[in-house]
N, C-alpha and C positions, 0 to 999 in steps of 0.2 A: 768475857764474852757471854758467859751463861746469864749473867745479870742483865746485860743488855738486851738479850734476846727475851728474857722474862719480862722486862719493862715493855718490850715492843708487843708481846703477846697480850699483856694487860690493856695496853692503849688500843690494840686492835679489837679486843673483845668489847671494850667500851664503845668503840666506834660502831661495831657491828650491832651491839645491843641498841644503841641509839638509833641506827638506821631501821632496825626492825620495829622499834616503837614508832618512828615516824611513819613508816609504811602501814603499820596497823591503824594509826590515826588517819592517815589518808584514806585507807580502805573504808574506815567507819564513816568518814564524812563524805566519800564518794567524790572527791576532787583531785585534780592533779596537783602535785607539789608545786608551789610557787604561783598557783592561779589566785585570782582575785575573787574571793567569795562574794556573791551578791553582786557581781558586775552587771552592767546594763546589758539588755538583750536586744539584738538587732531587731528592728522592726518596731520598736517603741512600745511593746506590750507592758502593761503594769505588772511589776514583779509579784504583787499580791494576787493578781489574776492567775499568773504562771504558777505560783505556789498551790493555789486552790486546784488548778488543773492538774498538777503533778500528783496531788493526794488523790484526786478522782481517777486518774489513769492507774496509778499504782494499785488502788483498791478494787478497780472494776475491770480494767482493760489488759493489764500487764500479763494475766494468765495466758492470754491467746495472742497478744500483739506486742511487738517491740516498737519503741519510738524510733529505732533506726531502720536498717534495710533487712534485718533477719526475719525469716518466716518462722514462726512458732506453730500455732494452729491456723491463724489467719495470716494475712500479709503484714510485712513491715510497713510502718506508717510514715516513714521519712518521705517528705515532700507530698504528702497527700492533699494538703490544702492547695497545691498547684495543679493537681490532676483533677480534682473535683470541686465543684462549686460549694460554697458554704452551706446554701439552702439543702443541697442534696446530702451533704454529710450530716446535717442536723436531723434530717428525716430518716436516714440510714442508722445513725446511732440510736435514735428513739425507738424505732420499730422497723428493723430490717425486713421482717417477713411480710409486713404490710406494703412496703416498697416493692418487694419481689412479687407479690401477688397482683399489684397494680400493673405489672407487665413492663415496668422500668428496664430498658435494655441493659444499662450499666449494672443495675442491681442483679439482674438475672445472670450477667456474664460473671460477676464476682462470685455469686453463690455457686455456680457450676464449676468455676475455676478451682475453688477450694473445697471440693468433694462434697458440695451441698451440706456443709456443716452450719447449722443454724446458729445464728448469733442472738443471744438473749436481748430482750428489749430492756430499755433503761428509762426510768422515770426522771430524767434530767431536764432542767429548764434549758432554754436556748442559750442563756449566759453561761450555764455550766458546760455545755457542749463547746461553746467558744473558748472557755477557759482551758479545756482539754486540747483543743486545736492549737491554742497559743503555747501550751507546754510542749507539744510535739515539734512545732516550729522553732522554740527556743533550744530544744535538744539538738535539732539539726544544725542550728547555727553554732552551738557550743561544740559539736562534733567536728564541724568544720574548722574551728579555731583551735581546737585541741584534738589532734587526730589519734593520739594514743589513749590507752585505757590504763587505769591504776592497777598494776600488779595482776591484770587479768580480771578484775572484778568490774562488771559493767552494771547497769541499772538494776537495783534489787527487785525481784519479783515479789508479789504480795506475800507476806509471811516470812520472807527471807530475812534472817537476822544478820546483817552485815557486821554489826558490832561483834557479835559472837564469832563470826568467821575470822575477824581481825585478831580476836584473842587467840584463836587456834593458829593464826599466822605467826604470832609471837612465840608460841610454843614451838612451832616447827622451826623457826629461826634459831631458837636456843638449842634445840637438838642437833641442828647442823653445826652450830658453833662448837658445841662440845665434842662432837665427833672429829671436826677439824683440829681442834686444840690437841686432842689426844694423839691423833696421827702425826701431827707436827712434832710433838714431844718425843714420840717413839722414833721418828726418822732422825730427830736431832741427836738422840742418845746413840743410835746405831752409827751415825756419821761420825760422831766424836770418837766412838771406840775404834772404828776403821782407821781414822787418821792417826790416833795414838798408836795403833799396832804397826802401821806403815812406817811412821817416823822412828819408832823403837828399832825396828828391823834394819832401816836404812842406816841409823847411826852405829848399831853394832857391827854392821858389815863394812861401812865405808869411812869410818872415822877412828882415829886413834884417841880413845877417851882416856883421860886420868882416872884415878881410883874414885875420886868423889863424883865425877860426872857419870862414870859407869854404874856407880851405886844409885845415882838419881834416875837414870834411864831404866834400869832393870828392877827397880823396887816394885814390890807387889802392891797392888791396888787394894786398899782397905775398904771394902764395900760398906762396912758399918758407918763410915763418915757420911754416906748418902743419906741414910734415914736419920742420922743424928743432925744433919744439917738443917738449920732454921729455915733457909730458903726453900728447901725440898718439902719440909713439913708444912710450911706456909702454903705452898702451891697445892699440895694434896688436900689440905683443909679447904682451900679455895675451891678445888674441882668438886669436892665432896658437897660443899654448901650449894653451889651452883646447880648440881644434879639434883639434890633434894628439893631446892627451890623450884626448879623446873617441874618435877614430878608433882609437887604440892600444888603448883598453879593449875596444871591440867586437871587434877583431881578435884579441886575446889570449884573451878569454873564449870565443871560439868555436872555439879551436884543438882539434882532435880530436873535436869534437862533430858528429855527423852526423844528428841528430834530424830526421825528416822525409825522409830519404834514400830515393828511390824510383826505382831503375833500371828500365829496360825489360828484361824478361827474353826469352830466346830462344823460348820458348813461353808463350802467354797463358793461364797457369793461374790460376783464380779460387779463392781460399780462400773467398770469399763463397758460391760454388757448392757446393764440396765440403765444406767444414768447417761452413758455415752452413745452407744448404738441405737438403743430403743427410746432415748431421750425421755425417760420417766422422771418426772419432777421430783426433787428432793422431798418436797412436802407431802408427797403421796404415801411415802413409807414412814418418814419422820414427822408425824402428824402435828406435833406441838412446837415445832421449830420456830413458828412465827407467833405463838400464843403463850409460851410458857418459859420459865426460867431454864429449863433444860430441854435438849432436843430428844424426844422419845426413841426408844428402841422399837422397831416394828415387831408386832406380834405375829404369830404364825398364821392367824387368820388373815392378815393383810397378804402375806405370801400366797395363801390359798385362793384369793380373789382371782389370780391369774392361773396359778399352778394346779388348781382342781382340773383344768382342761389342757394346760400346756406343759410339756415335757414330764408327763406324770410318772414315767418309768426311769428317769434319771436317778442314779444312785444318791446324788446330793438332795434331790427333791424328796426321796424316800425317807430321808432323815427327818424332814419336816412332818410327814405323814406319821412317822412313829412317835414324834414328840406330841403330836395332837392325840394319838390313840392312847398314850400313856398319861395324858394330861401333865406333862412336864414341860417347863420352859426351856427354851434354847439358850445355852449358856454362852452367849457372845462375849468375847474378851474385850474389855474396855481399852481403848487406845488413848483417847484424849482425856487427861484427867488432871485437873487443877487441884492444888492443895486446898484443904479445908479453910485454911486462913484467907483465901481470895474469894470474893463474891463475884459471880459472873452471871449475867442474864442474857440467854439466847434472843429472847423477843425484843429486848431493848436494842440489840445490834441489828437483827435481821428485819424487824418490823418497823421500828422507829428510826433506826440509823440507816436502813436500806442497804446493809452490808451483805454482799454476795457470799455464798457458802465458800467459793474458791479463795476468797481473801484470806481466811484463816486455814482452811483445809487443803488448799492447793488444787491442782487439776484433778479432782476427785473423780471426774468423768473419764479419766484415762487410766485409773488404778484397778488392776485385777485384784490385787490384795491391798487394802488400805493400810497407810502408814502415817505416822505423825509427821506432816509436812513443815509446820512452823515450830519454832523453839518454845512458844507459849511462855516465855519468861517475862518478868515484870518490865524489863527494859523494852522488850518487843511491844507490849501493849502500850507502854507510855509513849514510844515513838509514834505508834498509830494514832493515839489521842492528840498528839501535837501536831500531826500533819493533816488529819481528816477534817474538812470543813463541815460545819453544821448547815443543813438547809433550813433557814429561819423564815422563808417566805410564806406569808399568809398565817403565821403563827404569832399572835400578839404577845405571847409569854416572853419572847426574845427581844421585843422591840427596844425596851430600856437598855437591855444588856448589850444589844448591837450599837447602839448610840454611844454608850460609855466605852465600848471597845474602839469604835472608829475614832473617838476623841483621844485616845490614849495610844493606840497602835496602828500601824499601817498594814499588818499582816491580815490574813484571812481570820474570820470568826471560827474557831476550831473547837473540837471537844474540850481541849485544854483550856480554852477561853471561857468555857462554861463550868469550870471546876473539874474537868475530867481528869486531872493529875493530881487531885488532892487524895491524901492517904485514906480518908474516911470513905471515899467513894467505892473502894474495893475491900478495904480492911475495916470492918465495923469494930 
């Protein structure tokens, strides 16, 4: 019986581990098990257009909007193409403030309904806006066909590393499996001991046993046989190896990842107050974010442009005054820190690529204390390069590359198509 149960445990463990792996793979791909990847989308939209729209939506829109019905900062966009005309949506997405100031009744109503939260303007072409709308429609059709979500994981927000979450899910499954395995073994041992004791008492009281049977029933149990048993030793070693493997995977997968890192700063500066409520442009304080390899840390003089007149008696503002009087720098604690082996250029992404701050830094305008929103892992960067289309319109440099790409591939011309996933791009 014991060996049968052990075999069942091993088989169950394998099945659960396989299920955990499948769930992690599903979470990483973002599709339902058994679904047909790359299936045609109702409405006849070109899959390449939808892919391009998905990348634009995730990199620019998903911080404030969902493609479904959920309200984040702005409204959920499910069915928006049925509620608004295409021309109105193009005008709104390109420059919502201009449409509001023109007195458009629908624009003013939306602006007022969502607490007068200004939506940033986007330098999209009409075709790029249409690709975003095609993606939103495709998401609505997909949700209607497949009403359930994968393990509670919905569309990834910009910067969210679903692959890393899937790895964490595997570790969580292994932890649960180990606990269940240990509990079941303990319950099994206790149950067997109780059954043995009950049978022994029953036989001694109700049966006339001969000398041999009485000796067998009343013999003392030799506990040394347990730890000398090959089966028990094998099981103990197996449990030890699985626990060690689980701990090792958790530690190794987390090396160098500081997602969620939120150190205390020397001055309690609130991005929620400045960038959110007062809508101060990021470029005002981080002056080189569009021009340099790195985004500059604002000097105390930039702070004093306002705070020489505003909130001058605040204890936190007084710290700035003391730093200026002593001619000492404010020792801000760095949060986003890539390893020296990786090359990253802010201006290449923000100025040339048109990437919004929230794509990597998350909803920075809602943070009282800034934290690392994205994992900033190599896999996370490569995923973005594979999904983000390049705007090649009006740039003759890309003409031949685009022609070669269209001749050999049906997908969008992305950063990866331009060599954005080559090792030497980031590792010189």
